[in-house]
N, C-alpha and C positions, 0 to 999 in steps of 0.2 A: 505493499498498499503508498500512497505517499500525499503529499501535503496539497491541494495546490489552492491558489487564491490572487484573485482581478476582477476587474469590473462585469458586469455582468451584462453583453450586449444584445443578448436578445429569448428568448423563447418559444421553441416548436410546441405547442402545447397538446398537438393530437399526437405525438411519439412524447414525453414526457422530456425532450431535451430543453439544457440549459446551454450558453453560448457563452465562456469567460474570454474577455478579452487579456487578453499576455505580450508583453513585449513588439505589437504590432501585428500579435497571430493571434487568431479567435478559434478555441477547440470547443469540440459537443460533449456535454454530458449527460450519463442518463439514471435516473433516480427510478423507484418502482413507483407503484400504483400511492402507496400509503403514502410516502415521501412526498412525494407531489402536492400531492390532497392538502398534509400539513402544511407546507413553505413555501407554494406557488402564487402567495398574499404577497409572498417580500419579493417576487421574482418582476422585476421592474427595472430597464433601462437604466444606468449609472448605480447601480447600490451594486456594494461591492461584499464577494460572497467567499465564506471561507470554509474551506471541502476539504474532504479525505475521500478518496479515490482509489482503485485496483489499478494497479499502473499496466498491465498490461489491454489496451486496447483490443475494438473488433466491433466488425461494421453491424452495422445495425438500423436497416429501411433505408440505407442510401448514403449515413452517416458512419465517421470514425468515431467511434466512442469510448470514453474509460465510466464504467460503474462508477456511482457514486455508493459510500458505506456509508459515510454520516456528513451533518450539515453541520457543521461547528459552528458557524459565525455569522449573523448579515449585518453588515450596518450601510446606513446612508453620507454617507463626505460629506463632510460641512468643514474645511479650513481645518479649525483644532478641536472645533468641537464636532465629532461624527454623532451623529444618534444609533445606539446601536437598539436594533430591534430582535435580535435574539446571541445567546452567548451560552454554550454549554459548560462553558468555565464558570460561570455567574447561577446558573443554575446547579451544578454538582455542589461551589461554596455552601448554596443552600441547603441541599441533599443532607449536606458532611453536618452543620451545624444543628437541622434537627437532630439527627442522629446519635449527635454529644450532649443533647438536651439529659442538665444533669436531674433528672427524675427516676422516680420509680415509673417500671416499666411490667405491662401485664400482657403477656401472652396467651390468645385464646382462640378457642377452634368449636366449632359445635358441627357436627352431624344435625343432618336433615331426616326425614322422612322420606320415600321416592311412590311414587304413581304407580297401579296395579296394572299387569301388562296389558288388562278391559276395563273398560270403564272409567276411567280415567276423569272424563270433560268435568266433574265441579272437586275435583280435589286440591286441597290444600297442601303445601307441604307444611313442617313442624322438624322446629327440632327434635330430639330427641337425645342426644348426648352434648354435653359438654366435659371442657375440660380447661381447665388454665395453668400457669407456671407466672405466681409472682415475683419479680427480684426487686432487690434494691438498687440503690443513685449509685449505686460501684456494682453493681451486679449476681450480690449476693442472694442465693433463693430465699423467701419469706415462706411462700408457699405453692402446695399444686394440689388440685385438687381436676377431680372428675367424676362423671354423675350419668345416671340415666337419667329422661324425663319423659313423664310421662304426657301422652300428647291428648289435644284436650274433642279436634274434630273429627279424626278416624282412631280408636282407640286401639283398633287391629291394625301392627305394622302391614305391608304388602308382601311377597316373597321375592318380591324386588328388590324390597329395602333389606330383607333375609339375606337374600344371596349376594347384594353388594357390600354390603357392610358386617359382614358376616354376626350377625346379632338376632339375640332369638327375642322372644316377644317375652319370653318371661322378665327377661331381663330388663323391657319398658314397661310391661307394666309392674314390673316394682320399682319401677323408678321415683322423682320428688314430683310436689306439683310443681310448674314453672315457675309459679310466683312464689315460692322456695326459694329457686334461685334466683328473681328477680330483685326481692330485697336483700339475699347475702351478695347480688354483686351492686348493690347501691350503698347499702357499706363498706363495701369496700370501697368502693369508689368515694367515699366522702370520709374514711380513716386516712387511705392512703396516694388520693387522687393521681397514680399514673398515667401516663401515655398507653395508648388501648390497641399494642402492635394486631392486626390481623392478616389474614394470607388474599387477599382478591376484597372484594365490596360483597360479594352474596353473605358471611358473614353479620355481617352489618345491617344488611338487607329484611336477612330474615330471623334478624333482635328486632325492629321494631317490628316485624310483621307478625311476632310474638304480642307485641304489646297492645297492638290490636286489636287481636285476635280475644285477648285477656283483659283485656280496655284498662288498663291502663297507664298511665302518664308516660312521655317516652324521658326516655333518663337524661339529663340535665347538660346545658350545650355546654356547661363547662368542659365535657365528658370529649377527649381528646382521643381520637380513634386515625388512627396510620398502617395505611393500606402496601405492606411491605411490598406488595408483588408489584404495585406504580410507581414505586421508587425503583425498585430494579427495573423498569423500562425503563424510569426516563434517566435514570442514572445509564445506565450499557447502550441507552436508545436502541431498544430492542422496537422491532414492529410486530410482532406478536406476543400472548399467553404465555409466560413461562412454568411448569406447572409445581408443588413444590420439593416433590424429593429431585427433578430436573436441577431446582438451583440449589437441594440442597447438594447434590452433585458436583455442581460449579466450585464448593470449597469442601469438597469431599471422597477420599478413594471407597468410601467403607457406600456400598452396595443396597440402596433400601427399599428397595423394586418390589422385594417379595412382602414386605411389611403390608401387615392390613390399615384400613381405615377406621383407626381411631383417634376421638376428638384430645384425649389427653398427651398421646405421641403424637400427633400433631404437633399439637404446641410448642412441647417441645421439641422440634424440628422447625421449626420458627422463629424458636426463640435465636437455635443456633446457628441458624440462618441471618437472623438479625447479627450476633458477632461475631460473623466473619465480615458482613456486610461495613459493616462498621467499617472492621481493619481494612477491610478496602479502600473504603468514601480517607483512613486516615495515612494513607498510604503509607499502612504498614502492608500489607497483601495485594498481590498485581493476580487480575483475574481474566482470562479474555476470550471473548462469546463470539457466536458466529451468529450473523442474525440467519 
């Protein structure tokens, strides 16, 4: 790969190409559909662009192009006061500041019920298992917790749920009521005020849905949920989501592919990912990811 920078000379929108002028010579660079969509608002004549590209050129629909790996910076020249529209280094600094916050942290995961194979139109998923690991500001473990939660709308879990989660009906039926977890969670937040790390947005969405089902208030606005998956996508500039165990494999040689779906185990894995991701953000560790 190599770094390229220069003045935006033009755009071939239908072919997702941008032309950059360097030393009186115009070169063409190709980007993926998602990348082009995210950055096309900046692609105007005269903008200054910094990109990382594959060294080897190729022919693409009549143009000699190099593939863009990442867009690093976009600015509008203005003598000594350029206007910066995008800068990955600034974004990474923000991510670093977030993971370095001197606060307690809660790593939490939920497992949800799944629809049956047939007659699933009226089905609503519910949280049926919770697991979390709570650590203090120094990363020392305060508590880890795991419990099944009895579903309210569909007490009998589906065969699909049993098969996918390797979970038994008797375990779910013997779980706690959701309201017991609700008040435990509120008490934990009031006592420790932790940053709450989840992997993906579904856990928080399901939590809000459960509060609605059980007709209780949403958790206080000062509860800070952090989507660690999204931080990975931002920091590493990933086009697609990355699974929890695939993310873990970025930092460890230990194979977790055979691990079952268990809320506490997943919460513990989320914690380990955070610890290593923080090391990367602070330049104590290097990770290379291929999009």
